[in-house]
mmCIF file of the N, C-alpha and C atoms, coordinates in Angstrom:
data_MODEL
# 
_entry.id   MODEL 
# 
loop_
_atom_site.group_PDB 
_atom_site.id 
_atom_site.type_symbol 
_atom_site.label_atom_id 
_atom_site.label_alt_id 
_atom_site.label_comp_id 
_atom_site.label_asym_id 
_atom_site.label_entity_id 
_atom_site.label_seq_id 
_atom_site.pdbx_PDB_ins_code 
_atom_site.Cartn_x 
_atom_site.Cartn_y 
_atom_site.Cartn_z 
_atom_site.occupancy 
_atom_site.B_iso_or_equiv 
_atom_site.pdbx_formal_charge 
_atom_site.auth_seq_id 
_atom_site.auth_comp_id 
_atom_site.auth_asym_id 
_atom_site.auth_atom_id 
_atom_site.pdbx_PDB_model_num 
ATOM 1   N N  . LYS A 1 1  ? 0.801  -1.202 0.000   1.00 0.00 ? 1  LYS A N  1 
ATOM 2   C CA . LYS A 1 1  ? 0.000  0.000  0.000   1.00 0.00 ? 1  LYS A CA 1 
ATOM 3   C C  . LYS A 1 1  ? 0.842  1.263  0.000   1.00 0.00 ? 1  LYS A C  1 
ATOM 4   N N  . ILE A 1 2  ? 2.129  1.157  0.337   1.00 0.00 ? 2  ILE A N  1 
ATOM 5   C CA . ILE A 1 2  ? 3.007  2.331  0.328   1.00 0.00 ? 2  ILE A CA 1 
ATOM 6   C C  . ILE A 1 2  ? 3.657  2.494  -1.041  1.00 0.00 ? 2  ILE A C  1 
ATOM 7   N N  . GLY A 1 3  ? 3.898  1.413  -1.750  1.00 0.00 ? 3  GLY A N  1 
ATOM 8   C CA . GLY A 1 3  ? 4.619  1.466  -3.012  1.00 0.00 ? 3  GLY A CA 1 
ATOM 9   C C  . GLY A 1 3  ? 5.985  0.842  -2.842  1.00 0.00 ? 3  GLY A C  1 
ATOM 10  N N  . ASN A 1 4  ? 6.935  1.234  -3.667  1.00 0.00 ? 4  ASN A N  1 
ATOM 11  C CA . ASN A 1 4  ? 8.294  0.701  -3.574  1.00 0.00 ? 4  ASN A CA 1 
ATOM 12  C C  . ASN A 1 4  ? 9.018  1.297  -2.383  1.00 0.00 ? 4  ASN A C  1 
ATOM 13  N N  . ILE A 1 5  ? 9.708  0.416  -1.663  1.00 0.00 ? 5  ILE A N  1 
ATOM 14  C CA . ILE A 1 5  ? 10.529 0.865  -0.535  1.00 0.00 ? 5  ILE A CA 1 
ATOM 15  C C  . ILE A 1 5  ? 11.960 0.423  -0.810  1.00 0.00 ? 5  ILE A C  1 
ATOM 16  N N  . ALA A 1 6  ? 12.873 1.368  -0.775  1.00 0.00 ? 6  ALA A N  1 
ATOM 17  C CA . ALA A 1 6  ? 14.288 1.073  -1.015  1.00 0.00 ? 6  ALA A CA 1 
ATOM 18  C C  . ALA A 1 6  ? 14.939 0.677  0.299   1.00 0.00 ? 6  ALA A C  1 
ATOM 19  N N  . GLY A 1 7  ? 15.633 -0.457 0.294   1.00 0.00 ? 7  GLY A N  1 
ATOM 20  C CA . GLY A 1 7  ? 16.428 -0.859 1.451   1.00 0.00 ? 7  GLY A CA 1 
ATOM 21  C C  . GLY A 1 7  ? 17.725 -0.070 1.423   1.00 0.00 ? 7  GLY A C  1 
ATOM 22  N N  . CYS A 1 8  ? 18.020 0.665  2.490   1.00 0.00 ? 8  CYS A N  1 
ATOM 23  C CA . CYS A 1 8  ? 19.147 1.593  2.495   1.00 0.00 ? 8  CYS A CA 1 
ATOM 24  C C  . CYS A 1 8  ? 20.023 1.411  3.726   1.00 0.00 ? 8  CYS A C  1 
ATOM 25  N N  . MET A 1 9  ? 21.261 1.856  3.601   1.00 0.00 ? 9  MET A N  1 
ATOM 26  C CA . MET A 1 9  ? 22.194 1.945  4.716   1.00 0.00 ? 9  MET A CA 1 
ATOM 27  C C  . MET A 1 9  ? 22.622 3.401  4.807   1.00 0.00 ? 9  MET A C  1 
ATOM 28  N N  . VAL A 1 10 ? 22.472 3.993  5.984   1.00 0.00 ? 10 VAL A N  1 
ATOM 29  C CA . VAL A 1 10 ? 22.860 5.390  6.172   1.00 0.00 ? 10 VAL A CA 1 
ATOM 30  C C  . VAL A 1 10 ? 24.382 5.436  6.283   1.00 0.00 ? 10 VAL A C  1 
ATOM 31  N N  . GLN A 1 11 ? 25.033 6.068  5.309   1.00 0.00 ? 11 GLN A N  1 
ATOM 32  C CA . GLN A 1 11 ? 26.489 6.097  5.268   1.00 0.00 ? 11 GLN A CA 1 
ATOM 33  C C  . GLN A 1 11 ? 27.083 7.191  6.121   1.00 0.00 ? 11 GLN A C  1 
ATOM 34  N N  . SER A 1 12 ? 26.417 8.335  6.187   1.00 0.00 ? 12 SER A N  1 
ATOM 35  C CA . SER A 1 12 ? 26.913 9.409  7.038   1.00 0.00 ? 12 SER A CA 1 
ATOM 36  C C  . SER A 1 12 ? 25.759 10.305 7.430   1.00 0.00 ? 12 SER A C  1 
ATOM 37  N N  . GLY A 1 13 ? 25.857 10.883 8.605   1.00 0.00 ? 13 GLY A N  1 
ATOM 38  C CA . GLY A 1 13 ? 24.843 11.824 9.073   1.00 0.00 ? 13 GLY A CA 1 
ATOM 39  C C  . GLY A 1 13 ? 23.606 11.160 9.634   1.00 0.00 ? 13 GLY A C  1 
ATOM 40  N N  . LEU A 1 14 ? 22.470 11.785 9.371   1.00 0.00 ? 14 LEU A N  1 
ATOM 41  C CA . LEU A 1 14 ? 21.197 11.383 9.958   1.00 0.00 ? 14 LEU A CA 1 
ATOM 42  C C  . LEU A 1 14 ? 20.098 11.626 8.927   1.00 0.00 ? 14 LEU A C  1 
ATOM 43  N N  . ILE A 1 15 ? 19.190 10.682 8.773   1.00 0.00 ? 15 ILE A N  1 
ATOM 44  C CA . ILE A 1 15 ? 18.052 10.874 7.894   1.00 0.00 ? 15 ILE A CA 1 
ATOM 45  C C  . ILE A 1 15 ? 16.827 11.112 8.756   1.00 0.00 ? 15 ILE A C  1 
ATOM 46  N N  . LYS A 1 16 ? 16.165 12.252 8.529   1.00 0.00 ? 16 LYS A N  1 
ATOM 47  C CA . LYS A 1 16 ? 14.967 12.595 9.287   1.00 0.00 ? 16 LYS A CA 1 
ATOM 48  C C  . LYS A 1 16 ? 13.750 12.448 8.395   1.00 0.00 ? 16 LYS A C  1 
ATOM 49  N N  . ARG A 1 17 ? 12.670 11.994 8.972   1.00 0.00 ? 17 ARG A N  1 
ATOM 50  C CA . ARG A 1 17 ? 11.414 11.776 8.251   1.00 0.00 ? 17 ARG A CA 1 
ATOM 51  C C  . ARG A 1 17 ? 10.868 13.077 7.679   1.00 0.00 ? 17 ARG A C  1 
ATOM 52  N N  . THR A 1 18 ? 11.096 14.189 8.356   1.00 0.00 ? 18 THR A N  1 
ATOM 53  C CA . THR A 1 18 ? 10.542 15.477 7.934   1.00 0.00 ? 18 THR A CA 1 
ATOM 54  C C  . THR A 1 18 ? 11.419 16.205 6.925   1.00 0.00 ? 18 THR A C  1 
ATOM 55  N N  . GLY A 1 19 ? 12.615 15.698 6.658   1.00 0.00 ? 19 GLY A N  1 
ATOM 56  C CA . GLY A 1 19 ? 13.535 16.383 5.757   1.00 0.00 ? 19 GLY A CA 1 
ATOM 57  C C  . GLY A 1 19 ? 13.202 16.175 4.292   1.00 0.00 ? 19 GLY A C  1 
ATOM 58  N N  . ASP A 1 20 ? 13.820 16.974 3.452   1.00 0.00 ? 20 ASP A N  1 
ATOM 59  C CA . ASP A 1 20 ? 13.706 16.809 2.010   1.00 0.00 ? 20 ASP A CA 1 
ATOM 60  C C  . ASP A 1 20 ? 14.737 15.787 1.558   1.00 0.00 ? 20 ASP A C  1 
ATOM 61  N N  . ALA A 1 21 ? 14.573 15.289 0.332   1.00 0.00 ? 21 ALA A N  1 
ATOM 62  C CA . ALA A 1 21 ? 15.501 14.291 -0.186  1.00 0.00 ? 21 ALA A CA 1 
ATOM 63  C C  . ALA A 1 21 ? 15.681 14.485 -1.684  1.00 0.00 ? 21 ALA A C  1 
ATOM 64  N N  . ARG A 1 22 ? 16.796 13.946 -2.179  1.00 0.00 ? 22 ARG A N  1 
ATOM 65  C CA . ARG A 1 22 ? 17.011 13.919 -3.627  1.00 0.00 ? 22 ARG A CA 1 
ATOM 66  C C  . ARG A 1 22 ? 17.575 12.553 -3.982  1.00 0.00 ? 22 ARG A C  1 
ATOM 67  N N  . LEU A 1 23 ? 17.182 12.060 -5.161  1.00 0.00 ? 23 LEU A N  1 
ATOM 68  C CA . LEU A 1 23 ? 17.655 10.776 -5.660  1.00 0.00 ? 23 LEU A CA 1 
ATOM 69  C C  . LEU A 1 23 ? 18.678 11.035 -6.753  1.00 0.00 ? 23 LEU A C  1 
ATOM 70  N N  . ILE A 1 24 ? 19.860 10.436 -6.608  1.00 0.00 ? 24 ILE A N  1 
ATOM 71  C CA . ILE A 1 24 ? 20.954 10.653 -7.545  1.00 0.00 ? 24 ILE A CA 1 
ATOM 72  C C  . ILE A 1 24 ? 21.317 9.308  -8.180  1.00 0.00 ? 24 ILE A C  1 
ATOM 73  N N  . ARG A 1 25 ? 21.384 9.296  -9.517  1.00 0.00 ? 25 ARG A N  1 
ATOM 74  C CA . ARG A 1 25 ? 21.811 8.104  -10.250 1.00 0.00 ? 25 ARG A CA 1 
ATOM 75  C C  . ARG A 1 25 ? 22.849 8.548  -11.271 1.00 0.00 ? 25 ARG A C  1 
ATOM 76  N N  . ASP A 1 26 ? 24.020 7.962  -11.229 1.00 0.00 ? 26 ASP A N  1 
ATOM 77  C CA . ASP A 1 26 ? 25.128 8.305  -12.138 1.00 0.00 ? 26 ASP A CA 1 
ATOM 78  C C  . ASP A 1 26 ? 25.450 9.801  -12.110 1.00 0.00 ? 26 ASP A C  1 
ATOM 79  N N  . ASN A 1 27 ? 25.513 10.374 -10.906 1.00 0.00 ? 27 ASN A N  1 
ATOM 80  C CA . ASN A 1 27 ? 25.835 11.783 -10.672 1.00 0.00 ? 27 ASN A CA 1 
ATOM 81  C C  . ASN A 1 27 ? 24.836 12.756 -11.296 1.00 0.00 ? 27 ASN A C  1 
ATOM 82  N N  . VAL A 1 28 ? 23.608 12.294 -11.528 1.00 0.00 ? 28 VAL A N  1 
ATOM 83  C CA . VAL A 1 28 ? 22.547 13.145 -12.059 1.00 0.00 ? 28 VAL A CA 1 
ATOM 84  C C  . VAL A 1 28 ? 21.373 13.106 -11.087 1.00 0.00 ? 28 VAL A C  1 
ATOM 85  N N  . VAL A 1 29 ? 20.886 14.286 -10.684 1.00 0.00 ? 29 VAL A N  1 
ATOM 86  C CA . VAL A 1 29 ? 19.739 14.351 -9.780  1.00 0.00 ? 29 VAL A CA 1 
ATOM 87  C C  . VAL A 1 29 ? 18.479 14.044 -10.595 1.00 0.00 ? 29 VAL A C  1 
ATOM 88  N N  . LEU A 1 30 ? 17.804 12.936 -10.267 1.00 0.00 ? 30 LEU A N  1 
ATOM 89  C CA . LEU A 1 30 ? 16.602 12.528 -10.992 1.00 0.00 ? 30 LEU A CA 1 
ATOM 90  C C  . LEU A 1 30 ? 15.321 13.015 -10.340 1.00 0.00 ? 30 LEU A C  1 
ATOM 91  N N  . TRP A 1 31 ? 15.355 13.192 -9.024  1.00 0.00 ? 31 TRP A N  1 
ATOM 92  C CA . TRP A 1 31 ? 14.131 13.528 -8.297  1.00 0.00 ? 31 TRP A CA 1 
ATOM 93  C C  . TRP A 1 31 ? 14.501 14.311 -7.048  1.00 0.00 ? 31 TRP A C  1 
ATOM 94  N N  . THR A 1 32 ? 13.680 15.285 -6.689  1.00 0.00 ? 32 THR A N  1 
ATOM 95  C CA . THR A 1 32 ? 13.819 16.028 -5.442  1.00 0.00 ? 32 THR A CA 1 
ATOM 96  C C  . THR A 1 32 ? 12.434 16.202 -4.853  1.00 0.00 ? 32 THR A C  1 
ATOM 97  N N  . GLY A 1 33 ? 12.300 15.921 -3.563  1.00 0.00 ? 33 GLY A N  1 
ATOM 98  C CA . GLY A 1 33 ? 10.993 16.053 -2.917  1.00 0.00 ? 33 GLY A CA 1 
ATOM 99  C C  . GLY A 1 33 ? 11.035 15.596 -1.475  1.00 0.00 ? 33 GLY A C  1 
ATOM 100 N N  . LYS A 1 34 ? 9.910  15.087 -1.002  1.00 0.00 ? 34 LYS A N  1 
ATOM 101 C CA . LYS A 1 34 ? 9.766  14.638 0.392   1.00 0.00 ? 34 LYS A CA 1 
ATOM 102 C C  . LYS A 1 34 ? 9.804  13.122 0.476   1.00 0.00 ? 34 LYS A C  1 
ATOM 103 N N  . LEU A 1 35 ? 10.179 12.614 1.636   1.00 0.00 ? 35 LEU A N  1 
ATOM 104 C CA . LEU A 1 35 ? 10.073 11.187 1.913   1.00 0.00 ? 35 LEU A CA 1 
ATOM 105 C C  . LEU A 1 35 ? 8.625  10.871 2.251   1.00 0.00 ? 35 LEU A C  1 
ATOM 106 N N  . SER A 1 36 ? 8.102  9.786  1.708   1.00 0.00 ? 36 SER A N  1 
ATOM 107 C CA . SER A 1 36 ? 6.742  9.406  2.074   1.00 0.00 ? 36 SER A CA 1 
ATOM 108 C C  . SER A 1 36 ? 6.759  8.401  3.219   1.00 0.00 ? 36 SER A C  1 
ATOM 109 N N  . ALA A 1 37 ? 7.875  7.685  3.400   1.00 0.00 ? 37 ALA A N  1 
ATOM 110 C CA . ALA A 1 37 ? 7.973  6.740  4.519   1.00 0.00 ? 37 ALA A CA 1 
ATOM 111 C C  . ALA A 1 37 ? 9.434  6.537  4.889   1.00 0.00 ? 37 ALA A C  1 
ATOM 112 N N  . LEU A 1 38 ? 9.675  6.419  6.175   1.00 0.00 ? 38 LEU A N  1 
ATOM 113 C CA . LEU A 1 38 ? 10.985 6.057  6.710   1.00 0.00 ? 38 LEU A CA 1 
ATOM 114 C C  . LEU A 1 38 ? 10.733 4.972  7.734   1.00 0.00 ? 38 LEU A C  1 
ATOM 115 N N  . ARG A 1 39 ? 11.257 3.780  7.469   1.00 0.00 ? 39 ARG A N  1 
ATOM 116 C CA . ARG A 1 39 ? 10.947 2.629  8.321   1.00 0.00 ? 39 ARG A CA 1 
ATOM 117 C C  . ARG A 1 39 ? 12.214 1.968  8.822   1.00 0.00 ? 39 ARG A C  1 
ATOM 118 N N  . ARG A 1 40 ? 12.101 1.415  9.997   1.00 0.00 ? 40 ARG A N  1 
ATOM 119 C CA . ARG A 1 40 ? 13.171 0.631  10.601  1.00 0.00 ? 40 ARG A CA 1 
ATOM 120 C C  . ARG A 1 40 ? 12.522 -0.573 11.244  1.00 0.00 ? 40 ARG A C  1 
ATOM 121 N N  . PHE A 1 41 ? 12.862 -1.786 10.798  1.00 0.00 ? 41 PHE A N  1 
ATOM 122 C CA . PHE A 1 41 ? 12.267 -3.040 11.283  1.00 0.00 ? 41 PHE A CA 1 
ATOM 123 C C  . PHE A 1 41 ? 10.741 -3.016 11.206  1.00 0.00 ? 41 PHE A C  1 
ATOM 124 N N  . LYS A 1 42 ? 10.197 -2.630 10.060  1.00 0.00 ? 42 LYS A N  1 
ATOM 125 C CA . LYS A 1 42 ? 8.753  -2.588 9.789   1.00 0.00 ? 42 LYS A CA 1 
ATOM 126 C C  . LYS A 1 42 ? 7.978  -1.594 10.638  1.00 0.00 ? 42 LYS A C  1 
ATOM 127 N N  . ASP A 1 43 ? 8.673  -0.752 11.396  1.00 0.00 ? 43 ASP A N  1 
ATOM 128 C CA . ASP A 1 43 ? 8.025  0.289  12.192  1.00 0.00 ? 43 ASP A CA 1 
ATOM 129 C C  . ASP A 1 43 ? 8.412  1.646  11.617  1.00 0.00 ? 43 ASP A C  1 
ATOM 130 N N  . ASP A 1 44 ? 7.490  2.605  11.698  1.00 0.00 ? 44 ASP A N  1 
ATOM 131 C CA . ASP A 1 44 ? 7.817  3.960  11.263  1.00 0.00 ? 44 ASP A CA 1 
ATOM 132 C C  . ASP A 1 44 ? 8.875  4.551  12.181  1.00 0.00 ? 44 ASP A C  1 
ATOM 133 N N  . ALA A 1 45 ? 9.803  5.304  11.601  1.00 0.00 ? 45 ALA A N  1 
ATOM 134 C CA . ALA A 1 45 ? 10.876 5.922  12.383  1.00 0.00 ? 45 ALA A CA 1 
ATOM 135 C C  . ALA A 1 45 ? 10.887 7.422  12.103  1.00 0.00 ? 45 ALA A C  1 
ATOM 136 N N  . LYS A 1 46 ? 11.224 8.208  13.130  1.00 0.00 ? 46 LYS A N  1 
ATOM 137 C CA . LYS A 1 46 ? 11.351 9.658  12.949  1.00 0.00 ? 46 LYS A CA 1 
ATOM 138 C C  . LYS A 1 46 ? 12.698 9.997  12.346  1.00 0.00 ? 46 LYS A C  1 
ATOM 139 N N  . GLU A 1 47 ? 13.726 9.239  12.729  1.00 0.00 ? 47 GLU A N  1 
ATOM 140 C CA . GLU A 1 47 ? 15.063 9.460  12.187  1.00 0.00 ? 47 GLU A CA 1 
ATOM 141 C C  . GLU A 1 47 ? 15.867 8.179  12.287  1.00 0.00 ? 47 GLU A C  1 
ATOM 142 N N  . VAL A 1 48 ? 16.876 8.063  11.413  1.00 0.00 ? 48 VAL A N  1 
ATOM 143 C CA . VAL A 1 48 ? 17.775 6.907  11.400  1.00 0.00 ? 48 VAL A CA 1 
ATOM 144 C C  . VAL A 1 48 ? 19.192 7.447  11.363  1.00 0.00 ? 48 VAL A C  1 
ATOM 145 N N  . ALA A 1 49 ? 20.035 6.954  12.257  1.00 0.00 ? 49 ALA A N  1 
ATOM 146 C CA . ALA A 1 49 ? 21.403 7.460  12.398  1.00 0.00 ? 49 ALA A CA 1 
ATOM 147 C C  . ALA A 1 49 ? 22.381 6.705  11.497  1.00 0.00 ? 49 ALA A C  1 
ATOM 148 N N  . GLU A 1 50 ? 23.571 7.263  11.402  1.00 0.00 ? 50 GLU A N  1 
ATOM 149 C CA . GLU A 1 50 ? 24.649 6.706  10.589  1.00 0.00 ? 50 GLU A CA 1 
ATOM 150 C C  . GLU A 1 50 ? 24.961 5.269  10.999  1.00 0.00 ? 50 GLU A C  1 
ATOM 151 N N  . GLY A 1 51 ? 25.146 4.399  10.013  1.00 0.00 ? 51 GLY A N  1 
ATOM 152 C CA . GLY A 1 51 ? 25.519 3.019  10.264  1.00 0.00 ? 51 GLY A CA 1 
ATOM 153 C C  . GLY A 1 51 ? 24.336 2.071  10.403  1.00 0.00 ? 51 GLY A C  1 
ATOM 154 N N  . PHE A 1 52 ? 23.116 2.571  10.377  1.00 0.00 ? 52 PHE A N  1 
ATOM 155 C CA . PHE A 1 52 ? 21.944 1.723  10.525  1.00 0.00 ? 52 PHE A CA 1 
ATOM 156 C C  . PHE A 1 52 ? 21.234 1.547  9.188   1.00 0.00 ? 52 PHE A C  1 
ATOM 157 N N  . GLU A 1 53 ? 20.493 0.441  9.061   1.00 0.00 ? 53 GLU A N  1 
ATOM 158 C CA . GLU A 1 53 ? 19.722 0.170  7.863   1.00 0.00 ? 53 GLU A CA 1 
ATOM 159 C C  . GLU A 1 53 ? 18.300 0.677  8.038   1.00 0.00 ? 53 GLU A C  1 
ATOM 160 N N  . CYS A 1 54 ? 17.667 1.022  6.930   1.00 0.00 ? 54 CYS A N  1 
ATOM 161 C CA . CYS A 1 54 ? 16.287 1.518  6.977   1.00 0.00 ? 54 CYS A CA 1 
ATOM 162 C C  . CYS A 1 54 ? 15.634 1.288  5.626   1.00 0.00 ? 54 CYS A C  1 
ATOM 163 N N  . GLY A 1 55 ? 14.341 1.523  5.579   1.00 0.00 ? 55 GLY A N  1 
ATOM 164 C CA . GLY A 1 55 ? 13.588 1.483  4.339   1.00 0.00 ? 55 GLY A CA 1 
ATOM 165 C C  . GLY A 1 55 ? 13.068 2.868  4.039   1.00 0.00 ? 55 GLY A C  1 
ATOM 166 N N  . ILE A 1 56 ? 13.250 3.315  2.796   1.00 0.00 ? 56 ILE A N  1 
ATOM 167 C CA . ILE A 1 56 ? 12.846 4.665  2.415   1.00 0.00 ? 56 ILE A CA 1 
ATOM 168 C C  . ILE A 1 56 ? 11.912 4.573  1.208   1.00 0.00 ? 56 ILE A C  1 
ATOM 169 N N  . SER A 1 57 ? 10.803 5.294  1.288   1.00 0.00 ? 57 SER A N  1 
ATOM 170 C CA . SER A 1 57 ? 9.881  5.427  0.174   1.00 0.00 ? 57 SER A CA 1 
ATOM 171 C C  . SER A 1 57 ? 9.804  6.907  -0.186  1.00 0.00 ? 57 SER A C  1 
ATOM 172 N N  . LEU A 1 58 ? 9.895  7.195  -1.484  1.00 0.00 ? 58 LEU A N  1 
ATOM 173 C CA . LEU A 1 58 ? 9.899  8.573  -1.956  1.00 0.00 ? 58 LEU A CA 1 
ATOM 174 C C  . LEU A 1 58 ? 8.507  8.969  -2.427  1.00 0.00 ? 58 LEU A C  1 
ATOM 175 N N  . ASP A 1 59 ? 8.092  10.163 -2.090  1.00 0.00 ? 59 ASP A N  1 
ATOM 176 C CA . ASP A 1 59 ? 6.765  10.657 -2.431  1.00 0.00 ? 59 ASP A CA 1 
ATOM 177 C C  . ASP A 1 59 ? 6.662  10.950 -3.925  1.00 0.00 ? 59 ASP A C  1 
ATOM 178 N N  . GLY A 1 60 ? 5.887  10.149 -4.651  1.00 0.00 ? 60 GLY A N  1 
ATOM 179 C CA . GLY A 1 60 ? 5.659  10.387 -6.063  1.00 0.00 ? 60 GLY A CA 1 
ATOM 180 C C  . GLY A 1 60 ? 6.725  9.840  -6.993  1.00 0.00 ? 60 GLY A C  1 
ATOM 181 N N  . TYR A 1 61 ? 7.639  9.007  -6.501  1.00 0.00 ? 61 TYR A N  1 
ATOM 182 C CA . TYR A 1 61 ? 8.680  8.438  -7.351  1.00 0.00 ? 61 TYR A CA 1 
ATOM 183 C C  . TYR A 1 61 ? 8.857  6.968  -6.991  1.00 0.00 ? 61 TYR A C  1 
ATOM 184 N N  . GLN A 1 62 ? 8.772  6.083  -7.985  1.00 0.00 ? 62 GLN A N  1 
ATOM 185 C CA . GLN A 1 62 ? 8.843  4.648  -7.733  1.00 0.00 ? 62 GLN A CA 1 
ATOM 186 C C  . GLN A 1 62 ? 9.999  3.954  -8.452  1.00 0.00 ? 62 GLN A C  1 
ATOM 187 N N  . ASP A 1 63 ? 10.678 4.624  -9.369  1.00 0.00 ? 63 ASP A N  1 
ATOM 188 C CA . ASP A 1 63 ? 11.691 3.990  -10.212 1.00 0.00 ? 63 ASP A CA 1 
ATOM 189 C C  . ASP A 1 63 ? 13.075 4.005  -9.562  1.00 0.00 ? 63 ASP A C  1 
ATOM 190 N N  . MET A 1 64 ? 13.201 3.361  -8.403  1.00 0.00 ? 64 MET A N  1 
ATOM 191 C CA . MET A 1 64 ? 14.495 3.288  -7.719  1.00 0.00 ? 64 MET A CA 1 
ATOM 192 C C  . MET A 1 64 ? 15.235 2.033  -8.170  1.00 0.00 ? 64 MET A C  1 
ATOM 193 N N  . LYS A 1 65 ? 16.536 2.150  -8.320  1.00 0.00 ? 65 LYS A N  1 
ATOM 194 C CA . LYS A 1 65 ? 17.361 1.027  -8.753  1.00 0.00 ? 65 LYS A CA 1 
ATOM 195 C C  . LYS A 1 65 ? 18.536 0.848  -7.795  1.00 0.00 ? 65 LYS A C  1 
ATOM 196 N N  . GLU A 1 66 ? 19.161 -0.317 -7.901  1.00 0.00 ? 66 GLU A N  1 
ATOM 197 C CA . GLU A 1 66 ? 20.342 -0.595 -7.093  1.00 0.00 ? 66 GLU A CA 1 
ATOM 198 C C  . GLU A 1 66 ? 21.437 0.412  -7.427  1.00 0.00 ? 66 GLU A C  1 
ATOM 199 N N  . LYS A 1 67 ? 22.196 0.817  -6.446  1.00 0.00 ? 67 LYS A N  1 
ATOM 200 C CA . LYS A 1 67 ? 23.304 1.789  -6.552  1.00 0.00 ? 67 LYS A CA 1 
ATOM 201 C C  . LYS A 1 67 ? 22.829 3.235  -6.625  1.00 0.00 ? 67 LYS A C  1 
ATOM 202 N N  . ASP A 1 68 ? 21.533 3.501  -6.520  1.00 0.00 ? 68 ASP A N  1 
ATOM 203 C CA . ASP A 1 68 ? 21.062 4.883  -6.432  1.00 0.00 ? 68 ASP A CA 1 
ATOM 204 C C  . ASP A 1 68 ? 21.475 5.459  -5.086  1.00 0.00 ? 68 ASP A C  1 
ATOM 205 N N  . ILE A 1 69 ? 21.654 6.756  -5.042  1.00 0.00 ? 69 ILE A N  1 
ATOM 206 C CA . ILE A 1 69 ? 22.011 7.446  -3.801  1.00 0.00 ? 69 ILE A CA 1 
ATOM 207 C C  . ILE A 1 69 ? 20.854 8.366  -3.429  1.00 0.00 ? 69 ILE A C  1 
ATOM 208 N N  . ILE A 1 70 ? 20.411 8.274  -2.181  1.00 0.00 ? 70 ILE A N  1 
ATOM 209 C CA . ILE A 1 70 ? 19.375 9.160  -1.677  1.00 0.00 ? 70 ILE A CA 1 
ATOM 210 C C  . ILE A 1 70 ? 20.029 10.083 -0.660  1.00 0.00 ? 70 ILE A C  1 
ATOM 211 N N  . GLU A 1 71 ? 20.015 11.379 -0.947  1.00 0.00 ? 71 GLU A N  1 
ATOM 212 C CA . GLU A 1 71 ? 20.552 12.376 -0.030  1.00 0.00 ? 71 GLU A CA 1 
ATOM 213 C C  . GLU A 1 71 ? 19.394 13.034 0.693   1.00 0.00 ? 71 GLU A C  1 
ATOM 214 N N  . SER A 1 72 ? 19.548 13.189 1.988   1.00 0.00 ? 72 SER A N  1 
ATOM 215 C CA . SER A 1 72 ? 18.533 13.873 2.783   1.00 0.00 ? 72 SER A CA 1 
ATOM 216 C C  . SER A 1 72 ? 19.110 15.199 3.249   1.00 0.00 ? 72 SER A C  1 
ATOM 217 N N  . PHE A 1 73 ? 18.271 16.246 3.226   1.00 0.00 ? 73 PHE A N  1 
ATOM 218 C CA . PHE A 1 73 ? 18.747 17.562 3.623   1.00 0.00 ? 73 PHE A CA 1 
ATOM 219 C C  . PHE A 1 73 ? 17.598 18.357 4.218   1.00 0.00 ? 73 PHE A C  1 
ATOM 220 N N  . GLU A 1 74 ? 17.967 19.397 4.952   1.00 0.00 ? 74 GLU A N  1 
ATOM 221 C CA . GLU A 1 74 ? 16.986 20.316 5.522   1.00 0.00 ? 74 GLU A CA 1 
ATOM 222 C C  . GLU A 1 74 ? 17.314 21.721 5.052   1.00 0.00 ? 74 GLU A C  1 
ATOM 223 N N  . ILE A 1 75 ? 16.290 22.484 4.773   1.00 0.00 ? 75 ILE A N  1 
ATOM 224 C CA . ILE A 1 75 ? 16.476 23.883 4.373   1.00 0.00 ? 75 ILE A CA 1 
ATOM 225 C C  . ILE A 1 75 ? 16.137 24.742 5.579   1.00 0.00 ? 75 ILE A C  1 
ATOM 226 N N  . GLU A 1 76 ? 17.110 25.537 6.008   1.00 0.00 ? 76 GLU A N  1 
ATOM 227 C CA . GLU A 1 76 ? 16.915 26.414 7.165   1.00 0.00 ? 76 GLU A CA 1 
ATOM 228 C C  . GLU A 1 76 ? 16.901 27.862 6.707   1.00 0.00 ? 76 GLU A C  1 
ATOM 229 N N  . GLU A 1 77 ? 16.023 28.634 7.280   1.00 0.00 ? 77 GLU A N  1 
ATOM 230 C CA . GLU A 1 77 ? 15.998 30.059 6.987   1.00 0.00 ? 77 GLU A CA 1 
ATOM 231 C C  . GLU A 1 77 ? 16.747 30.776 8.113   1.00 0.00 ? 77 GLU A C  1 
ATOM 232 N N  . ILE A 1 78 ? 17.773 31.492 7.733   1.00 0.00 ? 78 ILE A N  1 
ATOM 233 C CA . ILE A 1 78 ? 18.577 32.223 8.710   1.00 0.00 ? 78 ILE A CA 1 
ATOM 234 C C  . ILE A 1 78 ? 18.368 33.703 8.462   1.00 0.00 ? 78 ILE A C  1 
ATOM 235 N N  . LYS A 1 79 ? 17.837 34.380 9.459   1.00 0.00 ? 79 LYS A N  1 
ATOM 236 C CA . LYS A 1 79 ? 17.565 35.801 9.312   1.00 0.00 ? 79 LYS A CA 1 
ATOM 237 C C  . LYS A 1 79 ? 18.846 36.595 9.541   1.00 0.00 ? 79 LYS A C  1 
ATOM 238 N N  . THR A 1 80 ? 19.034 37.614 8.732   1.00 0.00 ? 80 THR A N  1 
ATOM 239 C CA . THR A 1 80 ? 20.214 38.452 8.887   1.00 0.00 ? 80 THR A CA 1 
ATOM 240 C C  . THR A 1 80 ? 20.008 39.426 10.044  1.00 0.00 ? 80 THR A C  1 
ATOM 241 N N  . LYS A 1 81 ? 21.114 39.749 10.675  1.00 0.00 ? 81 LYS A N  1 
ATOM 242 C CA . LYS A 1 81 ? 21.081 40.696 11.805  1.00 0.00 ? 81 LYS A CA 1 
ATOM 243 C C  . LYS A 1 81 ? 21.742 41.993 11.391  1.00 0.00 ? 81 LYS A C  1 
ATOM 244 N N  . LEU A 1 82 ? 21.150 43.074 11.783  1.00 0.00 ? 82 LEU A N  1 
ATOM 245 C CA . LEU A 1 82 ? 21.762 44.369 11.516  1.00 0.00 ? 82 LEU A CA 1 
ATOM 246 C C  . LEU A 1 82 ? 22.841 44.644 12.552  1.00 0.00 ? 82 LEU A C  1 
ATOM 247 N N  . ALA A 1 83 ? 23.959 45.123 12.092  1.00 0.00 ? 83 ALA A N  1 
ATOM 248 C CA . ALA A 1 83 ? 25.084 45.370 13.001  1.00 0.00 ? 83 ALA A CA 1 
ATOM 249 C C  . ALA A 1 83 ? 24.997 46.735 13.628  1.00 0.00 ? 83 ALA A C  1 
# 
């Protein structure tokens, strides 16, 4: 009912359920958007740390292949301060 779920290993950093993601294949960004599911041992997870395995489903994208790279990122708004 969720669609395709990619089995992944977090190589560095932290993947958060609320973050944005991009799918990279052969150094080309194919998709950018939100994660639709982040799972660990068949349970929903809020975040997965470096060195752990997880399942990731991308919102609106199903064509994942072996050796694809999924990068997770957050966009922060930093307000400038007047000196």
